[in-house]
C-alpha positions in Angstrom: -6.2 27.3 4.2 -7.0 23.6 4.0 -3.8 21.5 3.9 -4.8 18.3 2.2 -2.3 15.6 2.8 -0.6 13.5 0.1 -1.9 15.3 -3.0 -0.5 18.9 -3.0 2.0 19.3 -5.8 4.6 21.1 -3.7 4.7 18.2 -1.3 4.7 15.5 -4.1 7.7 17.0 -5.9 10.2 16.2 -3.2 8.9 12.6 -2.9 9.1 12.2 -6.7 12.7 13.4 -6.7 13.5 10.8 -4.1 11.7 8.1 -6.1 13.7 9.1 -9.2 16.9 8.5 -7.4 15.7 5.0 -6.5 14.4 3.9 -9.9 17.3 5.2 -11.9 16.2 8.5 -13.4 18.7 11.3 -13.6 16.9 14.2 -12.0 19.7 16.5 -10.9 18.8 19.4 -13.2 15.2 19.3 -12.1 16.1 19.1 -8.4 18.4 22.2 -8.9 15.6 24.2 -10.5 13.2 23.3 -7.6 15.7 24.3 -5.0 16.7 27.5 -6.8 13.0 28.5 -6.9 12.8 28.1 -3.1 11.1 24.6 -3.1 11.4 22.5 0.0 12.2 18.8 0.5 9.3 16.5 1.0 7.9 16.3 4.6 9.8 13.6 6.5 6.8 12.0 8.2 3.7 14.1 7.7 1.6 14.1 4.5 1.7 17.8 4.0 4.2 20.6 4.7 3.1 23.0 7.5 2.9 26.1 5.3 1.2 26.5 2.0 3.4 27.2 -1.0 3.1 30.2 -3.3 1.0 30.0 -6.4 4.2 30.1 -8.4 5.8 27.2 -6.5 2.6 25.1 -6.9 2.5 25.6 -10.6 6.2 24.9 -10.9 5.8 21.7 -9.0 3.1 20.5 -11.4 5.4 21.2 -14.4 8.4 19.5 -12.8 6.3 16.4 -11.8 5.4 16.0 -15.4 9.0 16.5 -16.5 10.2 13.9 -14.0 7.6 11.4 -15.4 9.2 11.7 -18.9 12.7 10.9 -17.7 13.9 7.4 -18.8 14.7 4.9 -16.0 17.8 2.7 -16.1 15.8 0.0 -14.2 12.8 -0.2 -16.5 13.9 -3.5 -18.1 14.7 -5.1 -14.7 11.6 -3.9 -13.0 8.5 -4.0 -15.3 4.9 -3.6 -14.1 3.0 -5.5 -16.8 2.3 -9.1 -15.8 3.9 -10.7 -18.8 7.1 -8.8 -18.1 7.1 -9.8 -14.5 6.6 -13.4 -15.3 9.4 -13.4 -17.8 11.8 -12.3 -15.0 10.6 -15.0 -12.6 12.5 -18.2 -13.5 10.7 -20.1 -10.7 7.2 -18.8 -11.3 4.8 -21.3 -9.7 3.4 -23.6 -12.3 1.4 -26.8 -12.4 0.1 -26.4 -8.9 -3.2 -27.8 -7.8 -5.3 -25.6 -5.6 -5.6 -26.9 -2.1 -8.7 -27.6 -0.1 -10.3 -24.4 1.2 -9.3 -23.9 4.9 -11.9 -24.2 7.6 -13.6 -21.0 8.7 -11.5 -21.2 11.9 -8.3 -20.7 10.0 -9.7 -17.6 8.3 -10.9 -16.3 11.7 -7.4 -16.7 13.0 -6.0 -14.8 10.0 -8.5 -11.9 10.4 -7.8 -11.7 14.1 -4.0 -11.9 13.5 -4.2 -9.1 11.0 -6.2 -6.9 13.4 -4.0 -7.7 16.5 -0.8 -6.9 14.6 -2.2 -3.7 13.3 -3.5 -2.6 16.7 -0.1 -3.3 18.3 1.6 -1.0 15.9 -0.9 1.8 15.8 0.3 3.9 18.8 3.9 4.1 17.5 3.2 4.6 13.8 5.4 7.4 12.4 7.7 7.3 15.5 11.5 6.8 15.0 13.0 3.5 16.0 14.7 4.9 19.1 11.4 6.3 20.4 9.6 3.0 20.0 12.4 1.2 22.0 12.4 3.8 24.7 8.6 4.0 25.1 8.3 0.2 25.4 11.3 -0.1 27.6 9.9 2.6 30.0 7.1 0.2 31.0 9.2 -3.0 31.0 7.7 -4.1 27.7 11.1 -4.6 25.8 11.6 -6.8 24.1 8.1 -6.1 23.0 5.6 -8.7 24.3 2.2 -7.0 24.6 0.3 -3.9 23.7 1.8 -0.5 24.4 0.7 1.5 27.4 1.1 5.0 28.6 0.9 4.0 32.2 4.3 4.4 33.8 5.9 6.3 30.9 7.8 9.4 32.2 6.1 12.6 31.1 9.3 14.0 29.5 9.6 11.0 27.3 6.0 11.4 26.1 6.7 15.1 25.5 9.7 14.2 23.3 8.0 11.3 21.6 4.2 11.5 21.7 2.1 8.6 20.7 0.4 8.7 17.3 -2.2 11.3 17.8 -5.1 9.5 16.1 -4.4 6.1 17.5 -3.5 6.6 21.1 -7.1 7.1 22.2 -8.1 3.7 20.8 -5.0 1.6 20.6 -3.1 1.8 23.9 -3.7 -1.2 26.2 -5.8 0.8 28.6 -8.0 2.2 25.8 -8.7 -0.8 23.6 -12.4 -1.5 23.2 -12.8 -3.5 20.0 -10.8 -3.1 16.8 -10.7 0.6 15.8 -11.0 1.6 12.1 -7.8 1.4 10.1 -6.9 1.3 6.4 -5.1 -2.0 7.0 -8.5 -3.6 7.8 -10.6 -1.4 5.4 -8.9 -2.7 2.3 -9.4 -6.4 3.1 -13.0 -5.6 3.6 -13.2 -3.8 0.3 -11.7 -6.9 -1.4 -14.4 -9.0 0.1 -16.9 -6.7 -1.5 -14.9 -6.9 -4.7 -15.1 -10.7 -4.8 -18.7 -10.8 -3.8 -19.6 -8.5 -6.7 -17.2 -9.7 -9.4 -15.6 -13.0 -8.4 -12.0 -13.8 -9.1 -12.3 -12.6 -12.7 -12.5 -8.9 -11.5 -10.6 -6.3 -13.5 -8.7 -3.3 -12.4 -11.6 -1.2 -13.6 -13.9 -3.1 -11.2 -11.5 -2.2 -8.3 -11.7 1.5 -9.4 -15.5 1.5 -9.6 -15.8 -0.2 -6.2 -13.5 2.4 -4.6 -15.5 5.3 -6.0 -18.7 3.8 -4.7 -17.5 2.4 -1.3 -14.2 4.0 -0.1 -14.4 7.4 1.6 -11.6 9.6 0.2 -10.7 10.8 3.6 -9.8 7.2 4.6 -7.2 6.9 1.9 -3.5 7.8 2.1 -0.4 8.1 -0.2 -0.8 6.2 -3.5 -4.5 5.4 -2.9 -5.4 9.0 -2.4 -3.6 10.0 -5.5 -5.3 7.3 -7.5 -8.7 8.4 -6.3 -7.8 11.9 -7.4 -6.7 10.6 -10.7 -9.9 8.7 -11.2 -11.9 11.8 -10.5 -9.8 13.6 -13.1 -11.0 11.1 -15.6 -7.8 9.0 -15.9 -8.0 5.3 -16.3 -5.9 2.4 -15.0 -3.0 1.9 -15.2 -2.3 5.6 -15.7 -4.0 6.2 -12.4 -0.9 4.7 -10.8 1.6 6.9 -12.6 0.2 10.4 -13.0 1.8 12.6 -10.4 2.0 9.7 -8.0 5.4 9.5 -6.2 4.0 6.9 -3.8 3.6 4.2 -6.4 6.3 2.0 -4.8 5.1 2.5 -1.3 3.3 -0.1 0.9 -0.4 0.6 0.0 -0.8 -2.3 -2.4 0.8 -4.8 0.0 -1.8 -4.1 2.7 -4.5 -5.0 0.2 -3.1 -8.4 -0.7 -4.3 -10.7 2.1 -7.7 -11.6 0.6 -6.1 -12.5 -2.7 -3.9 -15.0 -0.8 -6.7 -16.3 1.4 -9.0 -17.0 -1.5 -6.4 -18.9 -3.6 -5.4 -21.7 -1.2 -2.4 -23.6 -2.5 -2.3 -21.5 -5.7 0.3 -18.8 -5.3 0.4 -18.0 -9.0 -3.3 -17.1 -9.1 -3.0 -15.2 -5.8 -0.2 -13.1 -7.3 -2.1 -12.5 -10.5 -5.1 -11.4 -8.6 -3.0 -9.1 -6.4 -1.5 -7.7 -9.6 -4.9 -6.6 -11.0 -5.7 -4.9 -7.7 -2.3 -3.3 -7.2 -1.9 -1.7 -10.7 -4.7 0.7 -9.9 -2.3 2.5 -7.6 1.2 1.1 -7.9 4.0 0.2 -10.2 7.1 -2.1 -10.1 8.3 -2.8 -6.6 5.0 -1.5 -5.1 3.2 -4.2 -7.2 5.8 -6.9 -6.4 5.3 -6.3 -2.6 1.6 -7.1 -3.1 2.3 -10.2 -5.2 4.9 -11.5 -2.8 2.5 -11.1 0.1 -0.4 -12.8 -1.7 1.7 -15.7 -2.9 3.2 -16.2 0.6 -0.3 -16.3 2.1 -1.6 -18.7 -0.6 1.1 -21.1 0.4 0.3 -20.6 4.1 -3.4 -21.5 3.6 -2.5 -25.1 2.8 -1.4 -25.8 6.4 1.4 -27.9 5.1 4.3 -25.4 4.8 6.3 -23.7 7.5 6.9 -19.9 7.3 10.2 -20.3 5.6 8.7 -22.3 2.7 5.9 -19.8 2.4 8.3 -16.9 2.1 10.4 -18.8 -0.4 7.2 -19.3 -2.5 6.4 -15.6 -2.2 9.8 -14.7 -3.8 9.0 -16.9 -6.8 6.6 -14.3 -8.1 9.0 -11.3 -7.8 11.5 -10.5 -10.5 14.7 -12.0 -9.2 16.9 -8.9 -10.0 14.5 -6.4 -8.6 15.3 -4.2 -5.6 12.4 -5.8 -3.6 13.7 -9.4 -4.2 17.2 -8.3 -3.3 16.1 -6.7 -0.1 13.9 -9.6 1.0 16.5 -12.2 0.3 19.0 -10.2 2.3 16.6 -9.7 5.2 15.9 -13.4 5.4 19.6 -14.3 5.4 20.2 -11.8 8.1 17.4 -13.0 10.3 18.6 -16.6 9.9 22.1 -15.9 11.0 21.8 -13.1 13.6 20.6 -14.2 17.1 19.6 -10.7 18.3 16.7 -9.2 16.4 17.6 -5.6 17.4 20.9 -6.1 15.5 18.9 -7.3 12.5 16.7 -4.2 12.7 19.7 -1.9 13.1 21.3 -3.3 9.9 18.1 -3.0 7.9 17.7 0.6 9.0 21.3 1.3 8.1 20.8 0.0 4.6 17.4 1.3 3.8 16.5 4.3 5.9 18.9 6.8 4.2 17.2 6.3 0.8 13.6 5.3 1.5 10.6 6.9 3.1 9.3 5.1 6.1 6.2 4.0 4.1 8.2 2.6 1.1 7.4 -1.0 0.2 11.0 -2.2 0.0 12.2 -1.7 3.6 8.9 -2.6 5.1 8.6 -5.9 3.1 12.1 -6.8 4.0 11.3 -6.1 7.7 8.2 -8.3 7.6 10.2 -11.2 6.0 12.9 -10.8 8.6 10.4 -10.7 11.5 8.6 -13.9 10.3 11.9 -15.6 9.7 13.5 -14.7 13.1 10.3 -15.7 15.0 10.1 -19.0 13.0 6.4 -18.1 12.3 5.4 -17.9 16.0 2.5 -15.5 16.3 3.6 -13.3 19.2 7.2 -13.3 18.1 6.2 -12.3 14.5 4.0 -9.4 15.3 6.3 -8.1 18.1 9.4 -8.2 16.0 7.6 -6.6 13.0 6.3 -3.7 15.1 9.5 -3.3 17.1 11.4 -2.8 13.8 9.7 0.6 13.2 8.8 2.2 9.9 5.1 1.4 9.0 4.4 -0.3 12.3 0.7 -1.0 12.0 0.9 -2.3 8.4 3.9 -4.5 9.2 2.3 -5.9 12.3 -0.9 -6.6 10.3 0.7 -8.5 7.5 3.0 -10.5 9.9 0.0 -11.2 12.1 -2.1 -12.4 9.2 0.5 -14.9 8.0 1.6 -16.1 11.4 -2.0 -16.6 12.7 -2.9 -18.4 9.5 -0.1 -20.8 10.1 -1.3 -21.2 13.7 -4.6 -22.4 12.2 -7.2 -21.5 14.8 -8.1 -18.6 17.0 -7.5 -20.8 20.1 -3.8 -20.9 19.2 -3.6 -17.1 19.6 -3.0 -15.9 23.2 -6.0 -14.3 24.9 -4.1 -11.2 25.9 -4.0 -10.3 22.2 -7.5 -11.3 21.0 -9.8 -10.7 24.0 -9.6 -6.8 23.9 -10.9 -6.9 20.3 -14.2 -8.2 21.6 -14.9 -9.8 18.2 -15.8 -6.5 16.8 -14.2 -4.0 14.3 -15.1 -0.5 13.3 -15.0 0.6 9.7 -16.6 3.0 7.3 -16.6 0.4 4.5 -19.9 -1.0 3.3 -22.1 -2.5 6.0 -19.2 -4.0 7.9 -19.1 -1.6 10.9 -19.4 -3.6 14.1 -18.9 -7.0 12.3 -17.3 -9.9 14.2 -14.2 -11.6 13.0 -16.1 -14.9 13.0 -18.6 -13.5 10.5 -15.8 -12.2 8.3 -14.2 -15.7 8.4 -17.3 -17.4 7.2 -17.8 -14.8 4.4 -14.2 -15.3 3.3 -14.6 -19.1 3.4 -17.8 -18.8 1.4 -16.3 -16.5 -1.2 -13.3 -18.9 -1.6 -15.7 -21.7 -2.4 -18.1 -19.7 -4.5 -15.7 -17.8 -6.7 -13.3 -20.5 -7.6 -13.6 -19.5 -11.2 -11.1 -19.6 -14.1 -8.8 -16.5 -14.1 -9.5 -13.9 -16.7 -6.0 -13.1 -18.1 -7.0 -10.0 -20.1 -4.2 -7.5 -19.5 -5.1 -4.7 -17.1 -4.0 -2.2 -19.7 -6.8 -3.2 -22.1 -9.8 -0.8 -22.0 -13.1 -2.2 -20.9 -15.4 -2.8 -23.9 
């Protein structure tokens, strides 16, 4: 039997119960019914449980998912998803800013390379527990982390206990790197280049949905993005695509799509955040959307070349509701990173706080870790990506976002050490559009051109409004 990850009702139910506990829905009765029927907890790391559920359990899971969706949330007023509601809870929302000059193509090339390098660094250890990451790197003298992972010199018993990510090891260990392999952390920025090329900055959430149906292979999607694609094929429209049987709506997927929105709104964090919001609400709600807005606004500040990483992160927080769980977690992570000399100690505290309640792909702990890594490294490129990846959780996504921001602050590919960029050979693989084999210099010029070409007034039509 085909075990399709991230969409099977019996696997979604456990994740939805966990999400209910996070967003203030009282789901104890529903959880008891599921357990009494023989239902299992959600898979800890994989996208599907190893054995298929009975027909009865699958039908029950569907019913319970719908019942969970109807439960009221005690955090609904503090954590809205609509843009007007978000802005109302952001007392320092950026206003009166004047867009900065478009960065030179070299800055965009650095940002693309930084995103790819950080992603590549984290790929072999994605899904591995924190202790495994530390032991695998330490076994080759690469701790604190300072370069790509390698299997050379790792004791066989350690690899047996903690094998590399199965899909990534053949392309992402130091001895195997030959260009940038395909990854969703690069696919989504490529999709957003297509989005801006076709629709400009006035795109709607419906435009994002149509582009995905035309250009994004379903097998290259995961978690909330896969559920949203399923919902689109069921005939659902945004923003309901983000809510229907989607327990991943506060996970990291929208964050990894945010870079292009920041890159193409230099010096204008408000527009970057609003653009990210229209993208994110196809698949995410509340904190999942805030993570994308925070990232886009942080990057928009970084594109000016006039702010350090601390000012950029501060700007990112201005577009996140101040009482939300995401804002609270990011502020704590930044304070911790500023006052704790040893980054392993920072990571241990973040894990102690967030790991018991959150899945390893949830947006809240991962965004907090990215902010902590950038802060502790003071924006240095190598320090930022290595700290982000060494902190565990969604290692490739965290490395990618930290790398994009830190490389943009560096300003030019020449500022990035050759040991990171040379193995990429100015080439990335992808199944998106006609981008397979494209060079990062070419992507930089396209990003630069789109920033200049599509500097259009923002269409502020609510994403909930149906298309005429």
